[in-house]
PASEBA-1860 file (N, C-alpha, C; in nm, 3 decimals):
! residues 87
1> TNQTYLSN> 3.699/-3.255/-12.528/3.773/-3.195/-12.628/3.928/-3.214/-12.622 ~ 4.004/-3.188/-12.734/4.152/-3.244/-12.694/4.230/-3.156/-12.651 ~ 4.329/-3.206/-12.657/4.452/-3.058/-12.550/4.507/-2.914/-12.682 ~ 4.503/-3.001/-12.785/4.551/-2.901/-12.895/4.454/-2.816/-12.938 ~ 4.332/-2.867/-12.924/4.227/-2.773/-12.968/4.256/-2.619/-12.893 ~ 4.204/-2.687/-12.768/4.168/-2.588/-12.672/4.301/-2.512/-12.620 ~ 4.441/-2.522/-12.675/4.517/-2.467/-12.640/4.529/-2.339/-12.824 ~ 4.501/-2.383/-12.887/4.481/-2.316/-12.984/4.378/-2.224/-12.982
9> VVNRYFGC> 4.259/-2.222/-12.896/4.163/-2.145/-12.870/4.179/-2.047/-12.799 ~ 4.243/-2.096/-12.660/4.288/-2.030/-12.615/4.408/-1.939/-12.634 ~ 4.525/-1.936/-12.702/4.617/-1.889/-12.785/4.550/-1.780/-12.867 ~ 4.420/-1.801/-12.946/4.369/-1.735/-12.978/4.267/-1.601/-12.958 ~ 4.237/-1.634/-12.841/4.127/-1.570/-12.763/4.184/-1.453/-12.654 ~ 4.308/-1.529/-12.585/4.340/-1.453/-12.477/4.488/-1.411/-12.487 ~ 4.573/-1.494/-12.612/4.703/-1.457/-12.625/4.807/-1.512/-12.581 ~ 4.759/-1.607/-12.448/4.843/-1.672/-12.392/4.869/-1.850/-12.406
17> HLKELVNT> 4.950/-1.862/-12.344/4.956/-2.031/-12.365/4.826/-2.060/-12.207 ~ 4.819/-2.202/-12.271/4.713/-2.245/-12.141/4.746/-2.306/-12.014 ~ 4.880/-2.315/-12.011/4.906/-2.294/-11.866/4.911/-2.130/-11.825 ~ 4.961/-2.036/-11.912/4.970/-1.942/-11.828/4.815/-1.865/-11.759 ~ 4.721/-1.925/-11.856/4.599/-1.886/-11.824/4.565/-1.935/-11.726 ~ 4.553/-2.054/-11.709/4.503/-2.154/-11.576/4.594/-2.071/-11.441 ~ 4.709/-2.053/-11.491/4.822/-2.023/-11.367/4.764/-1.871/-11.318 ~ 4.727/-1.776/-11.438/4.703/-1.688/-11.350/4.541/-1.664/-11.302
25> YRVEYAKE> 4.450/-1.742/-11.323/4.346/-1.791/-11.227/4.378/-1.869/-11.110 ~ 4.496/-1.926/-11.124/4.522/-1.961/-10.943/4.575/-1.873/-10.864 ~ 4.654/-1.763/-10.924/4.731/-1.673/-10.824/4.636/-1.585/-10.811 ~ 4.529/-1.551/-10.924/4.413/-1.455/-10.878/4.362/-1.506/-10.711 ~ 4.272/-1.670/-10.737/4.239/-1.707/-10.640/4.372/-1.717/-10.493 ~ 4.479/-1.735/-10.550/4.560/-1.710/-10.416/4.549/-1.546/-10.371 ~ 4.532/-1.467/-10.421/4.477/-1.343/-10.388/4.398/-1.321/-10.279 ~ 4.341/-1.374/-10.346/4.153/-1.391/-10.263/4.212/-1.414/-10.109
33> LLRSGKCP> 4.279/-1.542/-10.127/4.275/-1.607/-9.992/4.374/-1.536/-9.895 ~ 4.453/-1.454/-9.949/4.548/-1.390/-9.873/4.502/-1.253/-9.862 ~ 4.387/-1.200/-9.911/4.351/-1.049/-9.869/4.249/-1.132/-9.732 ~ 4.188/-1.232/-9.781/4.072/-1.246/-9.682/4.137/-1.300/-9.561 ~ 4.252/-1.373/-9.553/4.294/-1.469/-9.401/4.222/-1.552/-9.379 ~ 4.162/-1.614/-9.469/4.138/-1.714/-9.469/4.225/-1.896/-9.496 ~ 4.343/-1.863/-9.505/4.440/-1.962/-9.560/4.593/-1.925/-9.538 ~ 4.648/-2.020/-9.444/4.778/-2.006/-9.406/4.863/-1.980/-9.531
41> PEELPQRC> 4.991/-1.943/-9.563/5.054/-1.888/-9.645/5.141/-2.063/-9.708 ~ 5.178/-2.116/-9.594/5.227/-2.216/-9.623/5.122/-2.326/-9.690 ~ 4.971/-2.331/-9.707/4.855/-2.421/-9.723/4.876/-2.309/-9.898 ~ 4.871/-2.239/-9.909/4.843/-2.155/-10.059/4.899/-2.233/-10.180 ~ 5.004/-2.341/-10.218/5.014/-2.370/-10.338/4.945/-2.435/-10.345 ~ 4.959/-2.555/-10.261/4.846/-2.658/-10.283/4.693/-2.640/-10.241 ~ 4.642/-2.555/-10.185/4.516/-2.483/-10.210/4.478/-2.398/-10.357 ~ 4.581/-2.353/-10.417/4.542/-2.341/-10.560/4.567/-2.407/-10.631
49> GFLSRSAF> 4.616/-2.508/-10.616/4.683/-2.609/-10.769/4.780/-2.645/-10.806 ~ 4.879/-2.605/-10.749/5.029/-2.593/-10.776/5.088/-2.740/-10.714 ~ 5.197/-2.776/-10.822/5.203/-2.904/-10.664/5.327/-2.896/-10.661 ~ 5.426/-2.760/-10.678/5.556/-2.736/-10.568/5.536/-2.617/-10.542 ~ 5.560/-2.564/-10.453/5.627/-2.395/-10.387/5.689/-2.354/-10.474 ~ 5.785/-2.407/-10.530/5.819/-2.282/-10.607/5.806/-2.255/-10.725 ~ 5.691/-2.377/-10.841/5.631/-2.323/-10.887/5.480/-2.195/-10.925 ~ 5.476/-2.234/-10.785/5.366/-2.108/-10.727/5.463/-2.012/-10.676
57> YAAFKKVT> 5.554/-1.961/-10.620/5.640/-1.861/-10.609/5.680/-1.799/-10.765 ~ 5.718/-1.863/-10.867/5.740/-1.810/-10.950/5.601/-1.776/-11.063 ~ 5.504/-1.832/-11.073/5.382/-1.807/-11.126/5.338/-1.702/-11.027 ~ 5.315/-1.647/-10.914/5.238/-1.540/-10.820/5.332/-1.431/-10.872 ~ 5.481/-1.450/-10.870/5.598/-1.303/-10.888/5.577/-1.288/-11.061 ~ 5.526/-1.398/-11.121/5.510/-1.322/-11.273/5.411/-1.299/-11.298 ~ 5.284/-1.300/-11.219/5.168/-1.265/-11.238/5.125/-1.092/-11.169 ~ 5.176/-1.068/-11.024/5.162/-0.962/-10.970/5.294/-0.912/-10.958
65> GVSPQRYM> 5.433/-0.923/-11.001/5.506/-0.840/-10.976/5.613/-0.886/-10.815 ~ 5.544/-0.922/-10.741/5.583/-0.942/-10.642/5.575/-1.116/-10.557 ~ 5.636/-1.115/-10.462/5.631/-1.265/-10.386/5.497/-1.243/-10.302 ~ 5.469/-1.339/-10.287/5.360/-1.388/-10.163/5.348/-1.272/-10.065 ~ 5.509/-1.306/-10.019/5.497/-1.219/-9.879/5.487/-1.085/-9.888 ~ 5.557/-1.014/-9.965/5.563/-0.910/-10.051/5.402/-0.830/-10.052 ~ 5.324/-0.901/-10.129/5.217/-0.855/-10.150/5.106/-0.896/-10.007 ~ 5.150/-0.970/-9.936/5.052/-0.955/-9.761/5.092/-0.811/-9.725
73> KYGQREKL> 5.248/-0.779/-9.748/5.309/-0.697/-9.650/5.251/-0.556/-9.713 ~ 5.208/-0.530/-9.828/5.216/-0.449/-9.901/5.021/-0.424/-9.862 ~ 4.928/-0.525/-9.901/4.834/-0.560/-9.847/4.770/-0.520/-9.733 ~ 4.829/-0.532/-9.598/4.836/-0.493/-9.468/4.826/-0.340/-9.415 ~ 4.968/-0.310/-9.480/4.953/-0.174/-9.514/4.932/-0.083/-9.561 ~ 4.881/-0.073/-9.698/4.768/-0.060/-9.753/4.638/-0.097/-9.782 ~ 4.595/-0.203/-9.717/4.476/-0.236/-9.714/4.414/-0.243/-9.880 ~ 4.468/-0.311/-9.950/4.476/-0.327/-10.077/4.326/-0.398/-10.120
81> SEPTEYV> 4.267/-0.352/-10.203/4.105/-0.375/-10.218/4.107/-0.337/-10.374 ~ 4.242/-0.426/-10.420/4.235/-0.412/-10.641/4.075/-0.465/-10.665 ~ 4.064/-0.455/-10.765/3.939/-0.534/-10.865/4.021/-0.631/-10.915 ~ 3.993/-0.740/-10.889/3.985/-0.883/-11.006/3.991/-0.832/-11.156 ~ 4.148/-0.853/-11.175/4.130/-0.877/-11.380/4.201/-1.042/-11.383 ~ 4.098/-1.046/-11.486/4.104/-1.167/-11.569/4.169/-1.124/-11.681 ~ 4.253/-1.214/-11.723/4.328/-1.163/-11.836/4.216/-1.230/-11.997
END
């Protein structure tokens, strides 16, 4: 399928742009890796499909409202076990 068609379908059914939807799934994966401790924080951007660290940090903060470091800090202190919620 072509990108325009896929983008229109995502806009209609998910209420966001294709890039936002993909980044949301990438951030959810990053959160899983952070909670499990299976990935060093410096490897997260690449492992989750981001081309740069700054793009990863911006997307993570947009989706979660906090930085990855703060997310880890809260997770360790409060033992977060939040359910994964997809858009």
